[in-house]
Rosetta silent file (secondary structure, phi, psi, omega in degrees, C-alpha in Angstrom):
SEQUENCE: XXXXXXXXXXXXXXXXXXXXXXXXXXXXXXXXXXXXXXXXXXXXXXXXXXXXXXXXXXXXXXXXXXXXXXXXXXXXXXXXXXXXXXXXXXXX
SCORE:     score description
SCORE:     0.000 S_00000001
   1 L     0.000  129.749  179.771   -5.150    0.212  -90.047 S_00000001
   2 L   -78.983  160.066 -177.747   -4.663   -0.032  -93.804 S_00000001
   3 H   -57.314  -39.935  179.795   -6.599    2.156  -96.254 S_00000001
   4 H   -62.333  -40.627  177.615   -8.678   -0.825  -97.399 S_00000001
   5 H   -65.557  -39.680  179.048   -9.683   -1.549  -93.775 S_00000001
   6 H   -63.591  -45.015  178.879  -10.544    2.130  -93.249 S_00000001
   7 H   -62.185  -41.338  178.731  -12.719    2.163  -96.372 S_00000001
   8 H   -64.272  -42.340  179.391  -14.502   -1.026  -95.263 S_00000001
   9 H   -65.171  -40.890  178.320  -15.118    0.434  -91.785 S_00000001
  10 H   -61.182  -43.782  177.634  -16.411    3.687  -93.316 S_00000001
  11 H   -63.166  -42.665  179.582  -18.838    1.736  -95.487 S_00000001
  12 H   -61.751  -41.034  179.143  -19.933   -0.348  -92.496 S_00000001
  13 H   -65.661  -46.318  179.152  -20.573    2.810  -90.455 S_00000001
  14 H   -59.020  -44.651  179.523  -22.593    4.440  -93.263 S_00000001
  15 H   -62.553  -43.128 -179.606  -24.715    1.306  -93.680 S_00000001
  16 H   -64.397  -42.965  179.437  -25.310    1.075  -89.914 S_00000001
  17 H   -61.660  -47.926 -178.772  -26.301    4.744  -89.649 S_00000001
  18 H   -62.804  -40.232  178.821  -28.754    4.479  -92.551 S_00000001
  19 H   -64.021  -42.482  179.120  -30.272    1.282  -91.133 S_00000001
  20 H   -65.941  -37.038  177.396  -30.756    2.876  -87.713 S_00000001
  21 H   -64.737  -39.714  177.773  -32.376    5.931  -89.265 S_00000001
  22 H   -66.356  -42.006  178.395  -34.800    3.691  -91.139 S_00000001
  23 H   -63.380  -25.958 -178.991  -35.532    1.713  -87.958 S_00000001
  24 H   -78.045    8.956  177.973  -36.258    5.017  -86.227 S_00000001
  25 H    94.041   15.182 -177.517  -39.316    5.368  -88.430 S_00000001
  26 H  -103.912   24.263 -174.623  -37.674    7.271  -91.222 S_00000001
  27 L   -68.749  -18.600  178.085  -38.129    4.576  -93.859 S_00000001
  28 L   -80.215  -13.626  177.388  -40.325    6.812  -96.023 S_00000001
  29 L  -114.679  124.113  178.308  -37.420    9.264  -96.375 S_00000001
  30 L   -85.519  103.891 -178.312  -34.222    7.963  -97.926 S_00000001
  31 L   -70.141  143.607  172.044  -31.481    9.669  -95.900 S_00000001
  32 L  -124.348  168.529 -175.193  -28.309   10.777  -97.629 S_00000001
  33 L   -58.762  -28.927 -178.588  -25.159   12.145  -96.038 S_00000001
  34 L   -87.194   -2.834 -179.794  -26.308   15.732  -96.620 S_00000001
  35 L   -64.612  132.324  175.331  -29.736   15.161  -95.008 S_00000001
  36 E   -76.477  135.156 -176.460  -30.326   17.365  -91.984 S_00000001
  37 L   -59.823  -38.561  178.644  -31.174   15.288  -88.948 S_00000001
  38 H   -64.093  -35.226  179.160  -34.075   17.573  -88.025 S_00000001
  39 H   -68.789  -18.573  178.245  -35.579   17.181  -91.492 S_00000001
  40 H   -85.232   -1.597  177.944  -35.659   13.423  -90.888 S_00000001
  41 L    81.335   19.219  179.977  -37.998   13.963  -87.956 S_00000001
  42 L   -84.525  126.041  171.875  -35.506   12.866  -85.298 S_00000001
  43 L   -88.400  172.455 -174.610  -36.037   14.292  -81.858 S_00000001
  44 H   -63.628  -35.229  179.246  -33.115   14.564  -79.442 S_00000001
  45 H   -65.394  -45.101 -179.936  -34.068   11.374  -77.576 S_00000001
  46 H   -64.369  -38.198  178.292  -34.171    9.304  -80.768 S_00000001
  47 H   -64.353  -41.506  177.664  -30.829   10.760  -81.859 S_00000001
  48 H   -62.923  -40.330  177.834  -29.266    9.811  -78.511 S_00000001
  49 H   -62.313  -40.624  178.527  -30.648    6.287  -78.909 S_00000001
  50 H   -65.920  -44.026  178.556  -29.104    6.031  -82.371 S_00000001
  51 H   -61.469  -43.710  179.104  -25.745    7.308  -81.117 S_00000001
  52 H   -61.284  -42.981  178.815  -25.821    4.815  -78.233 S_00000001
  53 H   -61.879  -39.763  178.328  -26.597    1.967  -80.657 S_00000001
  54 H   -68.374  -41.405  177.370  -23.660    3.023  -82.850 S_00000001
  55 H   -60.537  -42.561 -179.779  -21.329    3.285  -79.862 S_00000001
  56 H   -65.892  -47.712 -177.582  -22.354   -0.193  -78.782 S_00000001
  57 H   -60.559  -41.402 -175.364  -22.040   -1.708  -82.251 S_00000001
  58 H  -101.249    5.753  177.102  -18.587   -0.259  -82.890 S_00000001
  59 L    53.189   51.818 -179.649  -17.358   -0.424  -79.266 S_00000001
  60 L  -133.060  169.305  171.847  -16.511    3.285  -79.145 S_00000001
  61 L  -122.399  120.613 -178.125  -17.406    6.360  -77.134 S_00000001
  62 L   -75.616  148.490  178.590  -18.473    9.349  -79.203 S_00000001
  63 L   -70.384  119.708 -177.362  -17.102   12.795  -78.432 S_00000001
  64 H   -62.751  -32.767  178.470  -19.796   14.711  -76.528 S_00000001
  65 H   -65.949  -38.563  178.044  -18.667   18.028  -78.017 S_00000001
  66 H   -68.713  -34.030  178.530  -19.174   16.635  -81.515 S_00000001
  67 H   -58.246  -39.706 -178.120  -22.612   15.341  -80.517 S_00000001
  68 H   -68.322  -19.374 -176.350  -23.701   18.893  -79.755 S_00000001
  69 L  -102.757    6.326 -178.286  -22.628   19.974  -83.250 S_00000001
  70 L   -66.983  127.750  176.363  -24.418   17.278  -85.263 S_00000001
  71 L  -123.235  -39.563 -173.862  -26.471   18.716  -88.095 S_00000001
  72 E  -121.569  168.089  174.453  -26.429   16.171  -90.903 S_00000001
  73 H   -59.839  -39.138  177.984  -26.298   12.427  -91.409 S_00000001
  74 H   -60.789  -38.116  176.670  -22.740   12.962  -92.654 S_00000001
  75 H   -61.674  -40.850  179.432  -21.812   14.628  -89.358 S_00000001
  76 H   -64.791  -45.580  177.694  -23.104   11.564  -87.514 S_00000001
  77 H   -60.273  -47.400 -179.733  -21.114    9.211  -89.753 S_00000001
  78 H   -59.659  -40.718 -179.159  -17.981   11.356  -89.344 S_00000001
  79 H   -62.031  -43.551 -179.760  -18.352   11.390  -85.555 S_00000001
  80 H   -70.411  -38.072  176.419  -18.488    7.581  -85.381 S_00000001
  81 H   -60.941  -42.434  179.371  -15.603    7.257  -87.855 S_00000001
  82 H   -64.726  -41.192  178.593  -13.531    9.590  -85.705 S_00000001
  83 H   -63.063  -39.778  177.846  -14.386    7.597  -82.574 S_00000001
  84 H   -65.273  -42.790  179.888  -13.323    4.387  -84.347 S_00000001
  85 H   -64.859  -40.279  178.726  -10.057    5.964  -85.506 S_00000001
  86 H   -64.573  -43.018  178.731   -9.363    7.285  -82.001 S_00000001
  87 H   -62.837  -44.602 -178.690  -10.028    3.882  -80.463 S_00000001
  88 H   -65.848  -40.128  179.946   -7.790    2.180  -83.006 S_00000001
  89 H   -63.246  -32.595  179.587   -4.989    4.743  -82.523 S_00000001
  90 H   -75.148  -14.181 -177.643   -5.082    4.080  -78.791 S_00000001
  91 H  -104.980   -1.342 -177.885   -4.597    0.345  -79.301 S_00000001
  92 L   -77.236    0.000    0.000   -1.641    0.505  -81.694 S_00000001
C-alpha cells in the first residue's frame, strides 16, 4: 500500500468513526481524536456496536486486547487502522 493510499484509508476511518459516534446519539458533542470515549456518553454495548460496524465496513477483525485498552476516539481510530494494515499485510 502506497503512502497516498494509507492516508486516504486513515481519513476514511476517521470520517467513519466520527459518523458512527454521531449516529450513536453524540451529535451534540463534536468528538475529536483526544475525546475520551466515556465523556461522549458511550456505554460498553454502544462501543461494541460501533466497533462491529467498523469491522464490517472495513472487512477487518479488531484486536481484542486493544479493545480492552480503548480510552479515546484516537485509540479507536488507531485500532481500526492497525487492523486494516494487518489485513493488507496478510494479503501481500
